[in-house]
C-alpha positions in Angstrom: -37.0 -73.6 66.8 -39.4 -74.8 64.1 -43.0 -73.8 64.6 -44.7 -76.2 67.1 -47.9 -76.6 69.1 -47.7 -75.3 72.7 -48.7 -78.8 73.8 -45.6 -80.2 72.0 -43.4 -77.7 74.0 -44.9 -79.1 77.2 -43.8 -82.6 76.2 -40.4 -81.3 75.1 -39.8 -79.6 78.5 -40.6 -82.7 80.6 -40.0 -83.6 83.4 -40.2 -79.8 84.2 -43.4 -78.8 86.1 -44.9 -76.6 83.4 -48.6 -76.4 82.6 -50.5 -75.2 79.5 -53.4 -72.8 80.0 -55.7 -71.8 77.2 -56.4 -73.3 73.8 -53.5 -74.9 72.0 -51.7 -72.9 69.3 -48.7 -73.1 67.0 -45.8 -70.8 68.0 -42.5 -70.1 66.5 -40.0 -70.0 65.0 -38.8 -67.1 67.2 -38.5 -67.0 71.0 -38.1 -63.5 72.4 -38.0 -61.8 75.8 -38.5 -58.2 74.6 -41.9 -57.3 73.2 -40.1 -54.8 70.8 -38.5 -57.8 69.1 -41.7 -59.8 68.7 -42.3 -61.3 65.3 -45.3 -63.0 63.8 -46.0 -66.3 65.6 -43.3 -65.9 68.2 -43.2 -67.2 71.7 -42.8 -64.4 74.3 -41.1 -65.2 77.6 -42.2 -62.8 80.3 -39.4 -62.3 82.7 -39.8 -60.2 85.9 -36.9 -57.8 86.4 -35.6 -55.4 89.0 -37.4 -52.4 87.3 -40.1 -53.8 85.1 -42.0 -57.1 84.9 -42.2 -58.7 81.5 -45.7 -59.9 82.2 -46.9 -56.3 81.8 -45.7 -56.3 78.2 -47.4 -59.6 77.2 -50.3 -57.7 75.5 -47.9 -55.5 73.5 -46.0 -58.7 72.4 -49.2 -60.3 71.2 -50.2 -57.1 69.3 -46.8 -57.4 67.6 -47.4 -61.0 66.6 -46.7 -63.3 69.6 -49.0 -66.3 69.7 -48.0 -67.8 73.1 -46.6 -66.8 76.4 -44.2 -68.4 78.9 -44.6 -66.9 82.3 -45.2 -67.3 86.0 -48.8 -66.2 86.0 -51.6 -65.6 83.5 -51.7 -62.2 81.8 -54.6 -60.4 80.0 -53.1 -61.4 76.6 -55.6 -63.7 74.8 -53.2 -66.4 73.8 -52.2 -69.7 75.4 -49.8 -69.5 78.4 -47.1 -72.0 79.6 -46.8 -71.3 83.3 -44.0 -72.3 85.6 -42.7 -71.3 88.9 -39.8 -69.3 87.3 -39.8 -67.9 83.7 -36.0 -68.1 83.2 -36.0 -71.7 84.4 -38.8 -72.5 82.0 -36.8 -70.9 79.2 -33.9 -73.1 80.2 -36.1 -76.2 80.1 -37.3 -75.4 76.6 -33.7 -74.9 75.4 -32.6 -78.1 77.0 -35.4 -80.0 75.3 -34.6 -78.5 71.9 -30.9 -79.2 72.2 -31.4 -82.7 73.4 -33.6 -83.4 70.4 -31.1 -81.7 68.0 -28.1 -83.6 69.3 -29.9 -86.9 68.9 -30.1 -86.2 65.2 -26.4 -85.2 65.0 -26.1 -81.5 65.8 -22.7 -80.6 67.5 -22.7 -78.3 70.5 -19.7 -76.2 71.3 -19.2 -74.0 74.3 -16.5 -71.4 75.0 -15.5 -69.6 78.2 -12.5 -67.7 79.6 -11.8 -64.5 81.6 -11.3 -62.5 78.4 -11.7 -63.0 74.7 -14.9 -65.1 74.8 -16.9 -63.0 72.5 -14.2 -62.4 69.9 -13.4 -66.1 69.9 -17.1 -67.0 69.6 -17.3 -64.7 66.6 -14.4 -66.4 64.9 -15.7 -69.8 65.7 -19.2 -69.0 64.4 -17.7 -68.0 61.0 -15.6 -71.1 60.8 -18.5 -73.4 61.5 -20.9 -71.4 59.2 -18.7 -72.4 56.3 -19.3 -76.0 57.1 -23.0 -76.0 57.8 -26.0 -74.2 59.3 -24.8 -72.6 62.6 -26.4 -70.8 65.5 -24.3 -68.6 67.7 -25.0 -65.7 70.1 -25.5 -62.2 68.8 -23.2 -59.9 70.8 -22.4 -61.2 74.3 -25.4 -63.4 75.3 -23.5 -65.6 77.8 -25.6 -65.8 80.9 -28.6 -67.8 82.2 -30.9 -65.9 79.8 -28.6 -65.5 76.8 -27.4 -69.1 76.5 -30.9 -70.7 76.4 -32.3 -67.9 74.3 -29.6 -68.5 71.7 -30.2 -72.3 71.9 -33.9 -71.7 71.1 -32.8 -70.4 67.6 -31.8 -73.9 66.5 -34.0 -75.7 64.0 -34.1 -79.0 62.2 -31.3 -77.9 59.8 -28.8 -76.6 62.5 -25.5 -78.5 62.3 -23.6 -76.5 64.9 -24.6 -74.6 68.1 -21.9 -72.3 69.5 -22.5 -71.0 73.0 -20.6 -68.4 74.9 -20.5 -69.0 78.7 -19.8 -66.4 81.3 -19.8 -67.0 85.1 -19.9 -65.0 88.3 -19.5 -67.9 90.7 -19.1 -71.6 91.1 -21.8 -73.7 89.4 -22.9 -71.1 86.8 -21.1 -72.8 83.9 -22.3 -76.2 85.1 -25.8 -75.0 84.8 -25.3 -73.6 81.3 -23.6 -76.8 80.1 -26.5 -78.8 81.4 -28.7 -76.9 79.0 -26.7 -77.3 75.8 -25.0 -80.7 76.4 -21.6 -79.9 75.1 -19.6 -82.0 72.6 -16.8 -79.5 72.7 -15.8 -77.3 75.7 -13.2 -74.5 75.1 -11.4 -72.6 77.8 -9.3 -69.7 76.7 -7.7 -68.4 79.9 -8.1 -67.7 83.6 -7.5 -64.1 84.6 -8.6 -61.5 87.0 -12.0 -60.6 85.5 -14.7 -60.7 88.2 -12.2 -61.8 90.8 -14.0 -59.8 93.4 -17.1 -61.9 92.9 -15.3 -65.2 92.5 -13.1 -64.6 95.6 -9.8 -65.2 93.9 -8.1 -66.6 90.8 -8.2 -70.2 92.1 -12.0 -70.0 92.4 -12.2 -68.5 89.0 -10.2 -71.4 87.6 -12.5 -73.9 89.3 -15.6 -72.2 87.9 -14.2 -72.0 84.4 -13.2 -75.7 84.5 -16.8 -76.6 84.7 -17.0 -76.3 80.9 -15.0 -79.5 80.5 -15.9 -81.4 83.7 -19.1 -83.1 82.3 -17.9 -83.8 78.8 -18.1 -87.5 77.8 -15.1 -89.6 76.8 -16.1 -89.0 73.2 -16.1 -85.2 73.7 -13.3 -82.7 73.3 -11.8 -80.4 75.9 -10.0 -77.6 74.0 -7.5 -76.1 76.4 -4.9 -73.3 76.3 -1.6 -75.0 76.8 0.1 -71.6 77.5 -2.1 -70.9 80.5 -1.1 -73.1 83.5 -4.5 -72.8 85.2 -6.2 -73.9 82.0 -3.7 -76.6 81.2 -4.4 -78.1 84.7 -8.1 -78.6 83.6 -7.1 -81.8 81.8 -7.3 -83.5 85.2 -10.9 -82.5 85.5 -12.2 -84.1 82.2 -12.5 -87.5 80.8 -12.8 -86.1 77.3 -10.1 -86.1 74.6 -7.8 -83.1 74.8 -7.1 -80.7 72.0 -4.3 -78.3 73.0 -3.9 -74.9 71.4 -1.1 -72.4 71.9 2.3 -71.2 70.8 5.6 -73.0 71.2 5.9 -76.6 72.2 2.6 -78.1 73.3 2.1 -81.1 75.6 1.1 -84.5 74.4 -2.5 -84.8 73.5 -5.0 -86.2 71.0 -4.7 -83.0 69.0 -2.3 -80.0 69.0 -3.0 -76.7 67.2 -0.3 -74.0 67.1 0.9 -71.0 65.2 4.3 -70.7 63.6 6.0 -67.6 62.2 3.5 -65.0 63.5 3.9 -61.5 61.9 1.8 -58.3 62.2 1.0 -55.8 59.5 0.6 -52.0 60.0 -2.9 -52.4 61.4 -1.9 -55.0 63.9 -3.5 -57.8 61.9 -1.7 -61.1 62.4 -0.6 -63.7 59.8 0.8 -67.1 60.7 1.2 -70.7 59.7 -1.5 -72.8 61.3 0.0 -76.1 62.4 -2.3 -79.0 63.3 -0.6 -82.1 64.8 -2.1 -85.5 65.7 -1.2 -89.2 65.2 -1.3 -88.8 61.5 1.4 -86.1 61.5 1.4 -82.4 60.8 -0.9 -80.4 58.5 -0.4 -76.7 57.8 -2.2 -73.9 56.3 -1.7 -70.1 56.0 -3.9 -67.7 58.0 -4.1 -64.0 57.5 -6.4 -62.5 60.1 -8.5 -59.4 59.4 -9.3 -58.8 63.1 -7.2 -56.5 65.1 -4.5 -57.4 67.7 -1.7 -59.9 68.3 -3.9 -61.6 71.0 -6.3 -62.7 68.2 -3.8 -65.4 67.3 -4.7 -67.3 70.4 -8.4 -66.8 69.8 -8.0 -68.1 66.2 -6.1 -71.1 67.5 -8.9 -71.9 69.9 -11.5 -71.7 67.1 -9.3 -73.8 64.8 -8.8 -76.5 67.5 -12.5 -76.8 68.1 -13.3 -77.0 64.4 -10.6 -79.6 63.5 -11.5 -81.6 66.6 -15.0 -82.3 65.1 -13.7 -83.1 61.7 -13.4 -79.9 59.7 -10.6 -79.7 57.1 -7.6 -77.6 58.1 -7.4 -75.7 54.8 -11.1 -74.7 55.0 -10.7 -73.7 58.7 -7.7 -71.5 57.8 -9.6 -69.9 54.9 -12.6 -69.1 57.1 -10.4 -67.6 59.8 -8.7 -65.4 57.2 -12.1 -64.1 56.0 -13.5 -63.6 59.5 -14.5 -60.2 60.7 -15.2 -58.8 64.2 -18.9 -59.1 64.4 -19.6 -57.7 67.9 -19.5 -54.0 68.5 -16.9 -52.1 70.6 -14.4 -54.9 70.7 -11.1 -54.0 69.1 -13.0 -51.9 66.6 -10.5 -49.9 64.6 -11.9 -46.6 63.3 -9.7 -44.8 60.8 -10.3 -41.1 60.5 -9.6 -39.2 57.3 -7.1 -37.0 59.1 -4.8 -39.9 59.9 -6.0 -40.5 63.5 -6.8 -44.1 64.5 -9.4 -44.7 67.2 -9.3 -48.2 68.8 -12.7 -48.7 70.3 -12.5 -51.6 72.8 -15.1 -50.1 75.2 -17.4 -53.1 75.7 -15.7 -54.4 78.8 -12.4 -54.3 80.8 -10.4 -56.3 83.3 -6.7 -56.2 84.1 -5.8 -58.8 81.5 -7.9 -57.3 78.7 -6.6 -53.8 79.5 -3.1 -55.1 79.0 -4.1 -56.5 75.6 -5.8 -53.2 74.6 -2.7 -51.2 75.6 -0.4 -53.5 73.8 -2.4 -53.4 70.6 -2.6 -49.6 70.7 1.1 -49.4 71.1 1.7 -51.8 68.2 -0.5 -49.6 66.1 1.4 -46.5 67.2 4.7 -48.1 66.1 3.2 -48.6 62.7 1.8 -45.1 62.3 5.1 -43.5 63.3 6.7 -44.9 60.2 4.7 -42.3 58.3 4.0 -39.8 61.1 7.1 -39.7 63.4 5.3 -37.5 65.9 2.3 -39.8 66.3 1.3 -40.5 69.9 -0.6 -43.2 71.7 -3.3 -41.8 74.0 -5.3 -44.1 76.3 -8.7 -43.2 77.5 -9.2 -45.7 80.4 -12.3 -46.3 82.5 -13.1 -48.2 85.6 -12.5 -52.0 85.7 -15.5 -53.2 87.7 -16.1 -56.3 89.9 -12.5 -56.5 91.2 -13.4 -56.4 94.9 -10.5 -55.8 97.3 -8.1 -55.7 94.4 -9.8 -52.6 92.9 -7.5 -49.8 94.0 -4.3 -51.8 93.5 -5.4 -53.0 90.0 -6.1 -49.5 88.8 -2.8 -48.1 90.1 -1.1 -51.0 88.3 -3.0 -50.1 85.1 -1.6 -46.5 85.2 1.9 -47.9 85.7 1.4 -50.4 82.8 0.4 -47.6 80.5 3.6 -45.8 81.3 5.8 -48.9 80.9 4.4 -49.6 77.5 5.2 -46.1 76.2 1.7 -44.5 76.1 2.1 -40.7 75.7 -1.0 -39.7 77.8 -3.7 -41.2 79.9 -7.2 -39.8 80.5 -9.0 -41.6 83.2 -12.7 -41.8 83.8 -14.8 -43.2 86.6 -14.7 -43.7 90.4 -11.2 -45.2 90.2 -9.8 -42.6 87.8 -7.6 -41.0 90.5 -5.9 -44.4 91.1 -5.1 -44.8 87.4 -3.7 -41.3 87.3 -1.6 -42.0 90.5 0.0 -45.0 88.9 0.7 -43.3 85.7 2.2 -40.1 87.1 4.3 -42.1 89.5 6.1 -43.4 86.4 6.4 -39.9 84.9 3.5 -40.3 82.4 1.2 -37.3 81.7 -2.3 -38.3 83.0 -5.5 -36.5 84.1 -8.9 -37.3 85.4 -11.8 -36.3 83.1 -15.6 -36.8 82.8 -16.7 -38.8 79.9 -18.5 -36.0 78.0 -15.5 -33.7 78.0 -12.8 -36.0 76.6 -13.4 -35.8 72.8 -13.4 -32.0 72.7 -10.3 -31.8 75.0 -8.0 -33.8 72.8 -5.8 -32.1 70.2 -5.1 -34.9 67.8 -2.7 -35.0 64.9 -2.1 -37.5 62.0 -0.5 -40.7 63.3 -2.1 -40.5 66.8 -3.7 -43.6 68.1 -6.5 -43.3 70.7 -7.4 -46.4 72.8 -10.9 -46.3 74.3 -11.4 -49.0 77.0 -13.3 -49.5 80.2 -16.0 -51.6 81.8 -19.4 -51.6 80.1 -20.9 -49.5 82.9 -18.6 -46.6 82.1 -20.1 -46.1 78.6 -16.9 -45.0 76.9 -18.2 -46.0 73.5 -19.7 -42.6 73.3 -16.2 -41.1 73.4 -15.3 -43.1 70.4 -18.4 -42.0 68.5 -17.6 -38.4 69.3 -14.0 -38.7 68.2 -15.1 -40.1 64.9 -17.7 -37.4 64.5 -15.1 -34.7 65.0 -13.1 -36.0 62.0 -12.3 -33.1 59.7 -13.6 -35.0 56.7 -16.8 -36.1 58.6 -16.0 -39.9 58.3 
């Protein structure tokens, strides 16, 4: 946000019950929740947590430059306080006011959700919109009730596009997030088995994800995956115009965005003809992605559909997609060692659908490396998939079987469900073992052409294995 008086923020947050205590002061442009990220003039939001209370760090934030506090009670920090019953809700009121003001002057708000691929698509989308005008998008995976409003608070008077990533762990979560950022474009990528234990089933997941298009106006755009039946059915839940994206024949709609003649190079980077169809006919442009994996084609199509829907030129969209990089760490991050070993670090998170994508991408890379190194293997280091509820054991056994079916040479499993992964793999004749995270890197005897996939839920922390494998490179890459 641009620097403002605290009293202006009170007006902006109305009709929220928030009260200013202390002398008025100018705060901004930054809004932070971590005193270590405080900057000169920033507004510090004190959020109580399970282990620490942000109010205890208000003084440190002021020492680092904060000039105002949002909180639930006054602290000893000698700066004005905006007090509310709940700090997170107050942050949300601030974001809602800023976005409402920005949309009134013409800023376009885009939101993306899905069971997998949200962050990668958000990164692609951000780079497409940045080429068209000042854009604010989340850093990393800020997709919850804190991350979405915190991202929105970064907009200013020049922002042309706000991109929001939206996660959910239950019905109503996405509705709340969309109420904060007032979407003009809602994008749903897919409905899968991520967090199915919390949602209570895939049908409930679909209902929760559909909230991203439910409140769009008739002038808005619902960008929907035509290849996913659960997403395609969401057209019945929106009054907005529909932009379909996908491969093959797409259903009738206001806009259709597809890929033709998809090919992969040796690093599993896809190239294709981007085809945009509407009442004016077909427009095409060549896309050559730098990001890794065949699945990125669908992510790119979603980003293209959102951009074309709001008026961006097809050629410029294709050019931006071709130049886009993977901005967020530990998501299909391909690390090439000097000794010819490839490490595919996809350790940020995992669910049954994204595990399949990770395995498929690793196998595609393996096929390419074997052209030069015929003895190259694909080794999968797989960690727990969390939040699957009653499907936990079955899903991990299926994962082991899937690795075998895809032609993986060896599986190393980590976590509480490691034995289930191994059971599924060995039942199909695949070499598999349970290991602790810290022993994996040193236990692997790797050769040129080998591909090592590192993937598990965030809580397993497998990114450390990828770092160790790179550190063990003979040429110290």
